[in-house]
C-alpha positions as CSV (number, residue, x, y, z in Angstrom):
1,M,45.4,142.4,27.2
2,K,48.2,141.8,29.7
3,A,47.3,139.9,32.8
4,E,48.9,139.0,36.1
5,I,47.7,136.2,38.4
6,I,48.1,136.7,42.2
7,A,47.6,133.7,44.5
8,V,47.1,134.7,48.1
9,G,47.8,132.3,50.9
10,T,50.7,131.6,53.3
11,E,50.2,127.9,52.8
12,L,51.3,128.3,49.2
13,L,54.5,130.1,50.3
14,L,55.2,127.3,52.8
15,G,54.7,124.6,50.1
16,Q,51.8,123.0,52.0
17,I,49.6,123.0,48.9
18,L,50.4,123.3,45.2
19,N,49.3,126.4,43.2
20,T,47.2,124.6,40.7
21,N,44.9,127.6,40.3
22,A,47.7,129.6,38.5
23,Q,48.2,126.8,36.1
24,Y,44.4,126.5,35.3
25,L,43.9,130.3,35.0
26,A,47.0,130.8,32.8
27,Q,45.6,128.1,30.4
28,E,42.2,129.6,30.4
29,C,43.5,133.1,29.7
30,A,45.5,131.9,26.8
31,L,42.4,130.4,25.2
32,L,40.7,133.7,25.6
33,G,43.5,135.6,24.0
34,I,44.7,137.2,27.3
35,D,48.5,137.2,27.7
36,V,49.6,136.3,31.3
37,Y,53.0,138.0,31.8
38,F,53.4,137.5,35.5
39,Q,52.4,135.1,38.3
40,T,52.8,136.1,42.0
41,V,52.3,134.3,45.3
42,V,51.9,136.4,48.4
43,G,51.1,135.5,52.0
44,D,48.2,136.6,54.2
45,N,49.7,139.9,55.1
46,P,47.8,143.1,54.2
47,A,50.9,145.2,53.6
48,R,52.4,142.6,51.2
49,I,49.1,141.9,49.5
50,R,48.8,145.7,48.8
51,E,52.3,145.8,47.5
52,A,51.6,142.9,45.2
53,L,48.4,144.6,43.9
54,E,50.0,147.9,43.3
55,Q,52.9,146.3,41.4
56,A,50.5,144.3,39.3
57,G,48.3,147.3,38.6
58,N,51.3,149.1,37.2
59,R,52.2,146.4,34.7
60,A,49.0,144.6,33.8
61,D,45.6,145.5,32.4
62,L,44.0,142.6,34.2
63,V,44.8,141.3,37.7
64,I,43.3,138.0,38.7
65,M,43.4,137.1,42.4
66,T,42.6,133.7,44.0
67,G,42.3,133.2,47.7
68,G,41.7,135.3,50.8
69,L,37.9,135.5,50.4
70,G,36.9,133.3,53.3
71,P,35.5,134.0,56.8
72,T,38.7,134.2,58.9
73,L,40.6,137.3,59.9
74,D,43.5,136.4,57.6
75,D,41.1,136.5,54.5
76,L,42.1,140.0,53.5
77,T,41.9,140.2,49.7
78,K,38.7,142.2,49.4
79,D,39.7,144.5,52.4
80,V,43.0,145.4,50.8
81,L,41.6,146.0,47.3
82,A,38.8,148.2,48.7
83,D,41.3,150.2,50.8
84,M,43.6,150.6,47.9
85,T,40.9,151.8,45.5
86,G,39.2,154.0,48.1
87,R,36.0,152.1,47.9
88,K,33.6,150.9,50.6
89,L,32.7,147.3,51.5
90,Y,29.1,146.3,51.9
91,L,27.3,142.9,52.4
92,D,25.8,141.4,49.3
93,E,22.2,140.5,50.4
94,A,21.8,137.4,48.2
95,T,25.0,135.9,49.5
96,M,24.1,136.6,53.1
97,V,20.7,134.8,52.6
98,K,22.5,131.8,51.1
99,I,25.0,131.6,54.0
100,Q,22.2,131.9,56.7
101,E,20.1,129.3,55.0
102,L,23.0,126.9,54.9
103,F,23.5,127.2,58.6
104,N,19.8,127.0,59.4
105,S,19.5,123.8,57.3
106,Q,22.2,122.2,59.3
107,G,20.7,123.4,62.6
108,L,23.9,125.4,63.4
109,H,24.4,128.9,64.8
110,M,26.2,131.2,62.3
111,V,29.3,132.8,63.7
112,E,29.4,136.5,62.7
113,S,32.7,136.1,60.9
114,N,31.0,134.1,58.2
115,S,29.4,137.3,57.0
116,R,32.8,138.3,55.6
117,Q,32.2,135.9,52.8
118,A,29.4,138.1,51.6
119,N,31.6,141.2,51.4
120,M,31.3,143.2,48.2
121,I,33.3,146.2,47.0
122,E,31.4,149.3,46.0
123,G,31.0,149.5,42.2
124,A,32.1,145.9,41.6
125,E,30.1,143.2,39.8
126,P,29.3,140.1,41.9
127,I,30.6,136.8,40.7
128,P,28.3,134.1,42.1
129,N,29.8,131.0,43.8
130,D,27.6,127.9,43.2
131,T,29.9,125.5,45.0
132,G,30.9,127.5,48.1
133,L,29.9,130.6,50.2
134,A,32.5,133.2,49.4
135,I,31.3,135.5,46.6
136,G,33.8,136.7,44.0
137,L,33.8,140.0,42.1
138,G,34.9,141.9,39.0
139,L,36.0,145.5,39.4
140,V,37.2,148.1,36.9
141,H,39.2,150.8,38.6
142,E,40.8,153.5,36.5
143,E,42.8,151.6,33.9
144,T,43.0,148.2,35.6
145,R,40.5,145.3,35.8
146,Y,40.4,143.2,38.9
147,L,38.9,139.7,39.2
148,L,38.7,138.1,42.6
149,L,38.1,134.4,42.9
150,P,38.1,132.0,45.9
151,G,41.2,129.8,46.6
152,P,39.7,126.3,46.7
153,P,39.9,124.9,43.1
154,K,36.5,123.2,43.5
155,E,34.9,126.7,44.0
156,M,37.3,128.7,41.7
157,K,37.0,126.6,38.6
158,P,33.2,126.4,38.3
159,M,33.0,130.1,39.2
160,F,35.5,131.0,36.4
161,E,33.8,128.7,33.8
162,R,30.2,129.8,34.6
163,Y,30.5,133.5,35.4
164,A,34.0,135.0,35.3
165,K,34.5,134.2,31.6
166,H,31.3,136.2,30.8
167,W,32.6,139.1,32.9
168,L,35.9,139.0,31.1
169,S,34.3,139.0,27.6
170,G,32.5,142.1,28.7
171,I,35.7,144.0,29.4
172,M,37.7,142.7,26.4
173,T,37.7,144.7,23.3
174,D,39.7,143.5,20.3
175,E,41.5,140.5,21.8
176,L,41.7,137.5,19.5
177,P,41.4,134.0,21.0
178,L,44.6,131.9,21.0
179,H,44.6,128.7,19.0
180,S,47.3,126.1,19.5
181,K,48.4,122.7,18.2
182,M,50.5,120.2,20.1
183,L,53.2,118.1,18.4
184,K,54.4,115.2,20.6
185,F,57.8,113.7,20.0
186,A,59.5,110.5,21.3
187,G,62.9,109.0,20.6
188,I,64.6,112.4,20.6
189,G,65.8,114.6,23.4
190,E,64.8,118.2,23.9
191,S,68.3,119.6,23.2
192,T,68.6,117.6,20.0
193,L,65.1,118.6,18.8
194,E,65.8,122.2,19.6
195,H,69.1,122.0,17.7
196,K,67.4,120.7,14.6
197,L,64.7,123.5,14.8
198,F,67.0,126.2,16.2
199,D,66.6,128.6,13.3
200,L,62.9,128.3,13.3
201,I,62.6,128.9,17.0
202,E,65.1,131.8,16.9
203,K,63.2,133.6,14.1
204,Q,59.7,132.9,15.3
205,T,57.1,135.7,15.4
206,D,53.7,134.4,14.5
207,P,53.0,131.5,14.9
208,T,55.0,131.0,18.0
209,I,57.0,127.7,18.6
210,A,57.4,126.6,22.3
211,P,59.2,123.3,23.3
212,Y,58.3,121.6,26.5
213,A,60.1,118.5,27.9
214,K,59.0,115.6,30.1
215,E,61.1,112.6,30.7
216,G,61.2,110.5,27.6
217,E,58.9,112.8,25.6
218,V,59.1,116.3,24.2
219,T,56.2,118.6,23.2
220,I,56.2,121.5,20.7
221,R,53.3,123.9,20.9
222,L,52.4,126.0,17.9
223,A,50.3,128.9,18.7
224,T,48.7,131.9,17.0
225,K,45.9,134.4,17.5
226,A,43.1,134.3,14.9
227,H,39.4,134.9,14.4
228,S,38.7,131.2,13.7
229,E,40.3,127.8,13.9
230,E,40.4,127.6,10.1
231,E,42.5,130.8,10.0
232,A,44.8,129.6,12.7
233,W,45.4,126.2,11.0
234,R,46.3,128.1,7.8
235,K,48.8,130.3,9.6
236,M,50.4,127.3,11.3
237,A,50.4,124.9,8.3
238,E,53.7,126.1,6.8
239,I,55.8,126.0,9.9
240,E,54.3,122.6,10.8
241,E,55.2,121.3,7.4
242,E,58.8,122.5,7.8
243,I,59.1,120.9,11.3
244,R,57.8,117.5,9.9
245,S,60.3,117.6,7.1
246,R,63.1,117.8,9.6
247,V,61.9,115.6,12.5
248,G,58.7,114.0,11.4
249,E,59.8,110.5,12.2
250,H,59.7,111.4,15.9
251,I,56.2,112.8,15.9
252,Y,53.8,110.4,17.3
253,A,50.7,112.6,18.0
254,Q,49.2,115.9,17.4
255,E,47.6,116.2,20.9
256,D,48.9,116.1,24.4
257,V,48.8,112.4,25.0
258,P,51.6,110.0,26.3
259,I,53.1,107.6,23.7
260,E,51.8,104.5,25.6
261,E,48.2,105.7,24.9
262,V,48.9,106.1,21.2
263,V,50.5,102.7,20.9
264,L,47.8,100.9,22.7
265,A,45.1,102.6,20.8
266,A,46.7,101.5,17.5
267,L,46.9,97.8,18.7
268,Q,43.3,97.8,20.0
269,S,42.1,99.1,16.6
270,R,43.7,96.0,15.0
271,N,42.7,93.6,17.7
272,Q,46.3,92.9,18.4
273,T,48.1,92.1,21.7
274,L,51.3,92.9,23.5
275,T,53.6,91.4,26.1
276,T,56.7,92.8,27.8
277,A,59.9,91.4,29.4
278,E,61.8,93.8,31.7
279,S,65.0,93.7,33.6
280,C,66.4,97.1,34.5
281,T,63.1,98.9,34.3
282,G,61.7,96.6,37.0
283,G,58.1,96.7,35.8
284,L,57.9,100.4,35.0
285,L,57.1,99.6,31.3
286,S,54.2,97.5,32.3
287,D,53.0,100.2,34.8
288,L,53.0,102.8,32.0
289,I,51.0,100.5,29.8
290,T,48.5,99.6,32.5
291,S,48.0,103.3,33.5
292,V,46.0,103.7,30.3
293,P,42.4,102.8,31.0
294,G,40.3,100.6,28.8
295,R,43.1,98.7,27.1
296,S,42.9,95.4,29.0
297,S,42.2,93.5,25.8
298,V,45.6,94.6,24.4
299,F,48.1,93.9,27.2
300,L,48.4,90.2,28.0
301,G,51.0,90.7,30.8
302,G,54.7,91.1,31.5
303,V,57.7,89.3,33.0
304,V,60.0,91.2,35.3
305,S,63.1,89.0,34.9
306,Y,65.7,90.7,37.0
307,S,67.8,87.7,37.6
308,N,69.6,85.6,35.1
309,E,67.9,82.5,36.5
310,L,64.5,84.0,35.6
311,K,65.6,85.2,32.2
312,H,66.6,81.6,31.4
313,S,63.6,79.8,33.1
314,M,60.8,82.1,32.1
315,L,62.1,83.5,28.7
316,N,64.4,80.7,27.5
317,V,67.4,83.0,27.3
318,P,70.3,80.6,26.8
319,V,72.7,80.3,29.8
320,E,75.7,80.6,27.5
321,T,74.4,84.1,26.5
322,L,74.0,85.2,30.1
323,E,77.0,83.7,31.8
324,G,80.5,82.6,31.0
325,E,83.9,84.1,30.2
326,D,82.9,84.9,26.6
327,A,79.2,85.4,27.2
328,P,77.6,88.7,25.9
329,G,75.9,89.0,29.4
330,A,72.5,90.0,30.6
331,V,73.1,93.6,29.3
332,S,73.6,92.8,25.6
333,P,71.8,92.9,22.3
334,E,71.7,89.1,22.3
335,T,69.9,88.9,25.6
336,A,67.4,91.6,24.5
337,E,66.7,89.6,21.4
338,A,66.3,86.3,23.3
339,M,63.9,87.9,25.7
340,V,61.6,89.1,22.8
341,R,61.9,85.7,21.3
342,G,61.0,83.9,24.5
343,L,57.8,86.0,24.8
344,L,56.8,85.3,21.2
345,E,57.4,81.6,21.8
346,K,55.7,81.3,25.1
347,T,52.6,83.6,24.6
348,D,50.1,84.1,21.9
349,C,51.0,87.8,21.6
350,D,51.2,89.8,18.3
351,Y,54.0,92.1,19.6
352,A,56.7,91.7,22.3
353,V,59.0,94.2,23.9
354,S,62.1,93.7,26.0
355,V,64.3,96.0,28.1
356,T,67.7,95.1,29.7
357,G,70.3,97.5,30.9
358,V,72.2,99.2,33.7
359,A,70.2,101.7,35.7
360,G,72.8,102.3,38.3
361,P,74.0,103.4,40.8
362,T,76.9,101.2,39.9
363,M,78.2,99.5,36.8
364,S,77.1,95.9,36.0
365,E,79.1,93.3,34.1
366,G,81.7,96.0,33.6
367,K,79.2,98.0,31.5
368,P,78.5,101.7,32.1
369,I,75.5,103.1,33.8
370,G,72.8,104.1,31.4
371,L,73.6,101.4,28.7
372,V,70.3,99.9,27.7
373,Y,69.2,97.5,25.0
374,V,65.6,97.6,23.8
375,G,64.1,94.7,21.7
376,V,60.8,94.7,19.8
377,G,59.3,92.1,17.6
378,C,56.2,90.6,16.2
379,K,54.8,87.3,15.1
380,N,56.4,86.1,11.9
381,G,58.6,89.1,11.8
382,D,62.1,90.3,12.5
383,I,63.3,91.3,15.9
384,H,64.8,94.8,16.1
385,I,67.3,95.9,18.7
386,R,68.2,99.4,19.7
387,R,71.2,100.3,21.8
388,L,70.9,103.4,24.1
389,Q,73.2,105.3,26.3
390,L,70.9,107.2,28.6
391,P,72.0,110.0,31.0
392,G,70.6,110.7,34.4
393,L,70.2,109.0,37.8
394,R,68.6,105.6,38.3
395,E,64.9,106.5,38.2
396,T,65.4,108.9,35.2
397,I,67.2,106.1,33.3
398,K,64.5,103.6,34.1
399,L,61.8,106.0,32.8
400,R,63.7,107.0,29.7
401,A,64.3,103.4,28.9
402,A,60.6,102.5,29.3
403,K,59.6,105.5,27.0
404,S,62.3,104.5,24.5
405,A,60.9,101.0,24.4
406,L,57.4,102.3,23.7
407,Y,58.9,104.5,20.9
408,E,60.5,101.5,19.3
409,L,57.3,99.6,19.5
410,W,55.4,102.5,18.0
411,K,57.7,102.6,15.1
412,L,57.3,98.9,14.5
413,V,53.5,99.0,14.7
414,K,53.4,102.0,12.4
415,S,55.6,100.2,9.8
416,D,53.4,97.3,9.9
417,G,50.5,99.5,8.6
């Protein structure tokens, strides 16, 4: 079944609110085996709403609309659909009772326009609204199905989960549910990953292979339609095995979780601790770590040693490493190693991570923007240094450096068993 999502609301076109409804509905449709081919946003204008509806009806089996079900004169979704399909509007009695009781309970006079929220299209099935007043509806007209839902997410999502799914299951015939698996990658860019998997992506049919990128992380979603999870996993097993044979060293999870969560979970399971020393990332690495709830027993703390003075006084980085004509400088593998060593000596941590580099906007110590050194080490173990040349502007470089540090830490923790 092909679907189109239409979000109604001038505030969406003006960028005053985000269209999170479309994201939610697209994900839910995929799980039901419904293919969303188009998403449309249209303002509160009857002519343009009708144009969007007619266009969607010509290219989709299912049209899901959100917004425009409220009490004001610019809430026109039901009016336009009724007019387009040649059907009458009437007031749903149960909804009218609910609206009137709400106003009575608050001792307020109900303005007549509120009755618009009880409008129902002739021949449609009511979709109850447990968290608001505007009733939704499901309508089958000729060859097209229409599902109308309210705009506020706090109303739309419960309505979809509790009632709209049931209505959709009644109009669906032989659609198979979509099953998917996430493979999360770190330490490799989207373009490099795509290059290594290009032939697989180019020849994909079923299962499908879809790469998605965030800064510092890449996700590949494998997806297939099947009667059961067992059947789906069997269909995806061969392609997953081939992906792992090529880039398996970069796969840190099989679900959509950030790498910091995986690293901290591994350390917590072993009752081990972590400290950080940062220069160019300015505390961003620590922020990523502390954004994961329930891991306070793992992270002991961090040092943001932006200046050479603090690198020396807090982390014991030798002055001769930092300054002088022949000194490696603050942005160097020697300094990254000394920062890790200082953490291990001054704290009772099991693992230590350091980041030093040039985030921009100008060069530092004559070294290029994007040059970063990451150090990782553990008690009674070697210290490993990774040199990076990261592209992007200042904030991008900082985030990529922090994520790269977490990837290097993940590799070390994994190798330690």
